[in-house]
C-alpha positions in Angstrom: 56.8 -25.9 60.0 53.1 -25.8 60.7 51.0 -27.1 57.9 47.8 -25.3 56.9 44.9 -27.7 56.2 42.8 -27.2 53.1 39.2 -25.9 53.5 36.6 -28.5 54.1 35.1 -29.0 51.6 37.8 -27.9 49.1 36.8 -24.6 47.5 36.2 -24.7 43.7 37.2 -21.8 41.6 33.9 -20.9 40.0 31.4 -23.0 41.9 30.3 -21.2 45.1 28.0 -23.9 46.4 30.8 -25.2 48.7 31.4 -21.8 50.2 29.6 -19.7 52.9 28.4 -21.6 55.9 28.5 -24.9 53.9 32.3 -24.7 54.3 34.1 -24.8 57.7 36.7 -22.3 56.6 34.6 -19.6 54.9 31.9 -20.2 57.5 34.4 -19.3 60.2 35.3 -16.1 58.4 31.8 -14.8 57.8 30.4 -16.1 61.1 29.1 -13.2 63.3 31.5 -12.7 66.1 28.6 -12.9 68.6 28.5 -16.7 67.9 31.2 -19.3 68.6 32.0 -21.0 65.3 34.2 -23.5 67.1 31.1 -24.9 68.8 29.7 -27.6 66.4 26.2 -27.0 67.8 26.4 -23.3 66.9 27.5 -24.2 63.3 24.5 -26.5 63.0 22.1 -23.9 64.3 23.4 -21.3 61.8 23.2 -23.7 58.9 19.7 -24.7 59.9 18.5 -21.0 60.2 17.8 -21.3 63.9 16.0 -18.0 65.0 18.5 -17.6 67.9 21.4 -17.7 65.5 20.4 -15.3 62.7 23.1 -13.9 60.5 22.4 -10.2 59.9 24.3 -6.9 59.4 23.8 -6.2 63.1 26.8 -8.4 63.9 30.4 -7.9 62.6 31.7 -10.9 60.6 34.9 -12.5 62.0 37.0 -11.6 58.9 36.9 -7.9 60.0 38.9 -8.7 63.1 42.7 -9.1 63.5 43.3 -12.9 63.7 39.5 -13.2 63.7 39.5 -12.6 67.5 36.7 -10.7 69.2 36.6 -9.6 72.8 33.1 -8.8 73.9 34.5 -6.6 76.7 36.6 -4.6 74.2 34.6 -5.0 71.0 36.6 -2.5 68.9 40.0 -4.2 69.6 41.3 -5.5 66.3 38.2 -4.4 64.4 39.0 -3.6 60.7 42.4 -5.1 61.0 41.6 -8.5 59.5 44.4 -9.9 57.4 42.1 -11.0 54.6 40.4 -7.6 54.5 43.8 -5.9 54.2 44.9 -8.3 51.4 41.7 -7.8 49.5 42.1 -4.0 49.8 45.6 -4.1 48.4 44.6 -6.5 45.7 41.9 -4.0 44.5 43.7 -0.7 44.9 47.5 -1.3 44.7 47.7 -4.4 42.6 47.4 -8.2 43.1 51.2 -8.4 43.5 51.2 -6.0 46.4 48.6 -8.1 48.2 51.1 -11.0 48.5 54.0 -8.8 49.6 55.1 -8.0 53.1 53.5 -5.1 54.9 54.5 -1.8 53.2 55.4 -0.2 56.5 58.2 -2.8 56.9 59.8 -1.9 53.6 62.6 0.6 53.0 60.9 4.0 52.2 63.4 4.4 49.2 61.9 1.3 47.6 58.3 2.5 47.8 56.7 4.3 44.9 54.2 7.2 45.3 51.4 4.6 45.0 52.9 2.8 48.0 54.0 -0.5 46.6 57.6 -1.4 45.7 59.0 -0.3 42.4 59.1 -3.1 39.9 62.5 -3.9 38.3 62.0 -4.1 34.5 64.3 -5.0 31.7 65.3 -2.4 29.1 62.5 -3.4 26.7 59.8 -3.8 29.3 57.2 -1.1 29.8 54.5 -0.6 32.3 51.2 -1.2 30.5 48.7 -0.1 33.2 48.4 1.9 36.4 47.0 0.5 39.6 43.6 1.7 40.7 45.1 3.9 43.5 47.2 5.6 40.8 44.3 6.0 38.4 42.2 7.5 41.2 45.1 9.6 42.5 44.6 8.0 45.9 47.1 9.2 48.4 45.5 7.8 51.5 43.0 5.1 52.7 39.5 6.5 53.2 36.7 4.9 55.3 34.4 4.3 52.3 37.1 2.4 50.4 37.4 0.1 53.4 33.6 -0.4 53.4 33.7 -0.9 49.6 36.3 -3.6 50.0 34.3 -5.4 52.7 31.0 -5.3 50.9 30.7 -4.1 47.3 34.1 -5.3 46.2 32.8 -8.7 47.3 35.0 -10.0 50.1 31.9 -11.1 52.0 30.2 -12.0 48.8 33.2 -14.0 47.6 33.2 -16.0 50.9 29.5 -16.6 50.7 27.7 -19.4 48.8 25.5 -16.9 46.9 26.0 -17.4 43.1 25.2 -13.8 42.0 25.4 -10.4 43.7 22.3 -9.3 45.7 21.8 -6.6 48.2 20.1 -9.0 50.7 21.6 -12.5 51.0 19.2 -14.5 53.1 18.8 -12.2 56.1 22.2 -10.4 55.6 21.7 -6.9 54.1 24.8 -5.7 52.4 23.6 -2.1 52.3 23.1 -2.1 56.0 26.6 -3.7 56.4 28.2 -1.0 54.3 26.3 1.8 56.2 27.4 0.4 59.6 31.0 0.4 58.5 30.8 4.0 57.2 29.0 5.2 60.3 31.6 3.6 62.6 34.5 5.2 60.7 33.0 8.6 59.8 30.6 9.3 62.7 32.5 8.3 65.9 30.3 9.0 69.0 32.9 10.3 71.4 36.3 12.0 71.4 37.9 8.7 72.4 36.2 6.9 69.6 37.3 9.6 67.2 40.9 9.1 68.3 40.5 5.4 67.9 39.4 5.8 64.3 42.2 8.2 63.6 44.7 5.7 64.8 43.0 3.0 62.8 43.2 5.0 59.6 46.9 5.7 60.3 47.4 1.9 60.7 45.7 1.4 57.4 47.8 4.0 55.6 51.0 2.6 56.9 50.0 -0.9 55.8 48.9 0.1 52.3 51.0 3.1 51.4 54.0 2.7 53.7 55.5 4.8 56.4 56.8 7.5 54.1 53.4 8.3 52.6 51.2 7.7 55.6 51.3 11.4 56.5 49.0 12.2 53.5 46.1 11.2 55.7 47.2 13.3 58.7 48.5 16.8 57.6 50.7 18.8 60.0 48.9 21.3 62.1 51.3 24.0 61.1 49.5 26.7 63.0 50.8 25.1 66.2 54.4 24.8 65.2 57.4 27.1 65.9 57.3 29.1 62.6 53.7 30.1 63.1 54.3 30.9 66.7 57.1 33.3 65.8 54.8 35.2 63.6 52.2 35.9 66.3 
């Protein structure tokens, strides 16, 4: 079994001084994908605010990518499929417990509730005391702005940073611009191919969060093109 080494330095619960680029692990996650965090010289340049290694909202941070892998030749591959991003989304919207469970799309559809996470087994005297956020908001599908909210306002990047309190601009990184860039990518695709790519990405998200059985809520049937409608023409 492969052992996972602890962050260096070890992250403290309430003290954020040891996070951000001061920490090798959180630094890797928020490092712009345009820079190679594995290069020790690059780490030093970022930490020393070298003008050629500025950290701004014009570069995607690594935690947005699946396995934190970025291909400059195919920059959208794996984008918004980061494991930590998905876990944080589920923690916020479908419960902390669901964030630690296996992917919803791998579960038996009969074991998935309308909110997408497995039904909890309770004793006769146990009652549910609160509803998850997705249930309270009557969320049936994952929407682009909820992904942006998770990445920014819900503090995934903020939580990984060394900033002690929320601010729109953290050094040179503007969280408002970061949020807008995510929304623009997901809501304003530039080409038909880009639009198809976003549709497939949102389907991926819905399967991961709400399960296969409920993923269709984001993609209604085009009934006008089906056999019943054709017979009425």
